N, C-alpha and C positions, 0 to 999 in steps of 0.2 A: 501342222498337226497330222496331215495324212502321211508324212514321212515317218513319224513315230509309229503310226499304226502299221505301216508297211514293214518296219523293222521288227515289230512284235509278231507279225504274221510270218516273217521269214524264218523264225526259229522253228526247229523240228518239233513234231507233235509230241515226242517223248519228253521234251523239255517243258511242255505245258504243265506237267505234273509238278515241276519245280519252278518257283518264281525267279530263280537266278538266270535262267537262259534268256527270257525276254528282257529282263532288267539289264543284263550285260550287253545284249544287242542294242538296246536303247542307249546305253551309256556310250558305246563305241560310235553310234550314229551321231550323238550329240558332240562327242569329241572331234570327229571328222568335220562336222559343220562349223564348230566354234574354234578350231585350232589357231586361226590367225588372231582372234580376239584374246585367247588365252596367252599366246606368245607375246602379244602387245602388252597385256597387263603385267606379265612377268617382267618384261624389259622395263616398263614404266616404274614398277615398284622397286626393281633393282637400282634404277637410276635415282629414284628418290632416296633410297638407302645410302647410296654413295654420296649424294648431295648433302644429306644430313650428317654423314660422317665427316665431310670436309668443312661444314659450316659450324657445327657445334664444337665449342672449345673443349679440349681435353682437360680434365681436372685430376689432380694428384692429391692423395691423402697421406699424411704423415701421422704416425702414432707414437706418442710418448707414454710410457707406463710408469705409474706411481704405485708404491706399496704403502698402504696405511696400516700400521701395526697398533691396534687398539688394546694390546695385551696389558699395558700399564695404565689403562683408563682409570682415572680417579674422579670421584664426584667433587671432592673438596681438596684443596692443596694440603690440608693438614692430615689427610688420610695416610696412615703409615702402611697398612697392609692392603691386600686385595679386597675390594668391596664386592659384595654379592649384588649382581645386577640381573635384570631379566635376560632371557635368552637372546633377544634381538638387540641388546645394547651395543654390541660391537658393530653389527651391520648398520644400525642407526648412526653410529659415529662416522663410519665410512661414507654413508650417503649424505650426511650433513657436510662432510668435507667436499664431496662432489658438488653440492650446492654452492659452497664457498668459491670453488673454481670457476663457476659460471656467474658469480655475483657481479653486480655493477661495479663495485670497487676494484676487483681484480681485472675485469675486462677494460675498464677505463684506463688503468695503469698500463696495460699491454698496448692499448692504442696510443697512449702518450709516448711510451718508450719507442715503439716502432715508428711513429710519426716524427719523433725527434731524430731517429736514424735516417729517415727520408730527407729531413731538412739538412742534416750534416752531409748526406750523400750529394745533395744538390749543390752544396758549397765545396764539394770535392775533398772534404776532409777525411772521408771514409770511402775506400774503394773496394774493400774485400767483402762488404755486405752485399746481400742480394737485393736487386731492385724489385720493389713490390709491384704487383699488378695494378692496373687502373682502378679496379674495384676497391682495393685497399686505400689507394690515394684519395678516392672520394670520401672514405671514412675519415681520413685525416682532415680533409676540408670541412666535414661536418663537425669534427671535434674542435677545430680552431674557430668555428663560428661562435662558440661559447654561449649558446642558448640551450635551454633545457631540452627543447624539441630536437635540435640538431645533435646534441650529445646523446640523447636517447636513440636517435636514428643510427648513429655511429655504433652504439653498443649493440643494437638489434642486428645491424649488418655483420658485426663480428660474431654474434651468436649463431648466425647462419653459416659461418665458416668453421666454427669450433663446436665439437660435441664431446661430452664426457659420459662414459659408460663403465659400468662395473661388471666384471665377469661374475657369473652366477657362482655362489658359494665360495667366494674368495674375497680377499682384501685388495686385489689388484684393480686399479682404475686406469682405463685407457683414455688419454686425451688426444683426440683426433682433430687435425686441422686440414682443411681442403682449400686448394688454390690451383690456379692455372699453371703455376710454376712449382716444380717439386722442391727446389731449395727454399723458396719462401714458405711453403707448407711446413717444412721441417723447422724453420726458424720460428714460425708462429706457434707451433705445438710446443716447442721448448720454452718459448716466452710465457705461455700460459702456465 
């Protein structure tokens, strides 16, 4: 504490009218005193950043775009002309289609198709397909267990890999799939 008081007293008397002179003198005194601790912390956090970069797996996202055109939206099949609907009917149609894309029926078929490809790949019948990551192979094991709990776990796992978003004020829907392998992310997005 006496060091800080000495640094404050060392400032010229004109600076006492302004609080910046003693404050800067105190700051420089603290920086000189703690320079090794500051350098150590900087190196420690830089090392932690490098370690995190090396250990956290890289994930890739692939996006497929779908265009839903609700222009010919009809309430009943027998409707011949355009039906007057409320202003949000077209957006509601697109958002309901987005719900279908993430439904249990669609995602279970995607898992079944991709797991079938994994099985064929294991038998060496298909060589041009991309080998799925271990996280997806665990989904295949859950799907093959054929219990409702394991099937639900597989679908929830796929929902974490796939997202569906609509661009604001448009009928374009982005289906995004994330994986540790870019080729498999693209294959998964197109499968959905």
